[in-house]
C-alpha positions as CSV (number, residue, x, y, z in Angstrom):
1,X,-106.6,11.0,-33.0
2,X,-105.8,7.4,-32.6
3,X,-105.6,5.5,-29.3
4,X,-101.8,5.4,-29.3
5,X,-101.6,9.2,-29.7
6,X,-104.2,9.7,-27.0
7,X,-102.2,7.4,-24.7
8,X,-99.0,9.4,-25.3
9,X,-100.8,12.7,-24.4
10,X,-102.3,11.1,-21.3
11,X,-98.9,9.9,-20.1
12,X,-97.0,13.1,-20.5
13,X,-95.8,14.5,-17.1
14,X,-98.5,16.7,-15.5
15,X,-96.2,19.7,-15.3
16,X,-95.7,19.7,-19.1
17,X,-99.3,19.0,-20.1
18,X,-100.3,22.7,-20.6
19,X,-97.2,23.7,-22.6
20,X,-97.6,20.6,-24.8
21,X,-101.2,21.4,-25.4
22,X,-100.2,24.9,-26.5
23,X,-97.4,23.5,-28.8
24,X,-99.9,21.0,-30.3
25,X,-102.4,23.8,-31.0
26,X,-99.7,26.0,-32.6
27,X,-98.8,23.2,-35.0
28,X,-102.5,22.4,-35.7
29,X,-103.1,26.1,-36.5
30,X,-100.4,25.8,-39.2
31,X,-101.4,22.3,-40.3
32,X,-105.2,22.2,-39.9
33,X,-105.5,19.2,-42.3
34,X,-102.8,17.1,-40.7
35,X,-103.4,13.7,-39.3
36,X,-101.8,12.8,-36.0
37,X,-100.0,9.5,-35.7
38,X,-97.1,8.1,-33.7
39,X,-93.6,8.1,-35.2
40,X,-90.4,7.5,-33.4
41,X,-92.4,7.2,-30.2
42,X,-93.9,10.7,-30.4
43,X,-97.0,12.3,-31.8
44,X,-96.3,13.3,-35.4
45,X,-98.3,15.5,-37.8
46,X,-98.6,13.9,-41.2
47,X,-99.9,15.2,-44.5
48,X,-100.3,12.9,-47.5
49,X,-98.3,10.2,-45.5
50,X,-95.4,12.6,-45.0
51,X,-94.2,13.2,-41.4
52,X,-94.1,17.0,-41.2
53,X,-93.1,17.6,-37.5
54,X,-93.4,15.8,-34.2
55,X,-93.8,17.0,-30.7
56,X,-93.0,15.7,-27.3
57,X,-93.6,16.5,-23.6
58,X,-90.9,15.8,-21.0
59,X,-90.3,16.6,-17.3
60,X,-88.7,20.0,-17.8
61,X,-89.6,21.0,-21.4
62,X,-91.6,20.3,-24.5
63,X,-90.0,19.7,-27.9
64,X,-90.6,20.3,-31.6
65,X,-89.0,17.8,-33.9
66,X,-88.7,19.0,-37.5
67,X,-87.2,15.6,-38.5
68,X,-83.7,16.7,-39.3
69,X,-81.2,19.3,-38.5
70,X,-81.5,21.5,-41.7
71,X,-84.3,23.7,-40.3
72,X,-82.7,24.0,-36.9
73,X,-79.6,25.3,-38.7
74,X,-81.6,27.5,-41.0
75,X,-83.4,29.2,-38.1
76,X,-80.5,29.3,-35.6
77,X,-80.7,33.0,-35.2
78,X,-84.4,32.9,-34.4
79,X,-83.7,30.0,-32.0
80,X,-81.1,31.9,-29.9
81,X,-81.8,31.4,-26.2
82,X,-83.5,28.0,-26.8
83,X,-81.8,24.7,-26.3
84,X,-81.5,22.7,-29.6
85,X,-80.1,19.3,-30.4
86,X,-79.4,17.8,-33.8
87,X,-83.1,17.1,-34.3
88,X,-85.1,18.9,-31.7
89,X,-86.0,22.4,-30.4
90,X,-86.7,22.5,-26.6
91,X,-89.1,25.0,-25.0
92,X,-89.0,25.6,-21.3
93,X,-92.2,25.0,-19.4
94,X,-92.3,28.4,-17.7
95,X,-91.6,30.5,-20.8
96,X,-94.1,31.5,-23.5
97,X,-93.9,29.5,-26.7
98,X,-92.4,31.4,-29.6
99,X,-95.5,30.7,-31.7
100,X,-94.3,32.8,-34.7
101,X,-91.0,30.9,-35.1
102,X,-92.8,27.5,-34.6
103,X,-95.2,28.4,-37.4
104,X,-92.3,29.5,-39.6
105,X,-90.4,26.2,-39.0
106,X,-93.6,24.2,-39.7
107,X,-94.3,26.1,-42.9
108,X,-90.6,25.7,-44.0
109,X,-90.9,22.0,-43.4
110,X,-93.9,21.8,-45.7
111,X,-91.8,23.6,-48.4
112,X,-89.0,21.1,-47.8
113,X,-91.4,18.3,-48.4
114,X,-93.0,20.0,-51.4
115,X,-96.4,20.0,-49.8
116,X,-98.8,22.9,-50.5
């Protein structure tokens, strides 16, 4: 992990640190060979130079960024009850992460990028 990524993680609000750590680990479980770099100001998991997904930690939630709205639309039924934006899925700090759906989205993003 490079210094810029480490700096981001160390500057995340204290109350979202634990949930972001869990989100990061869920992504890494799906992308064990990914490199972490910064992209659009957030930690991004890259494979072969392609940005697969990004994550972010905020005051009241953590977010997964699948870099586009297509997967958010594709998984809208699985994401019911979660706040989504055009390019992000937000997870509340006091709720368990839906690891299964996160892994499905990350795997779908790999297919979208034609990465095996």
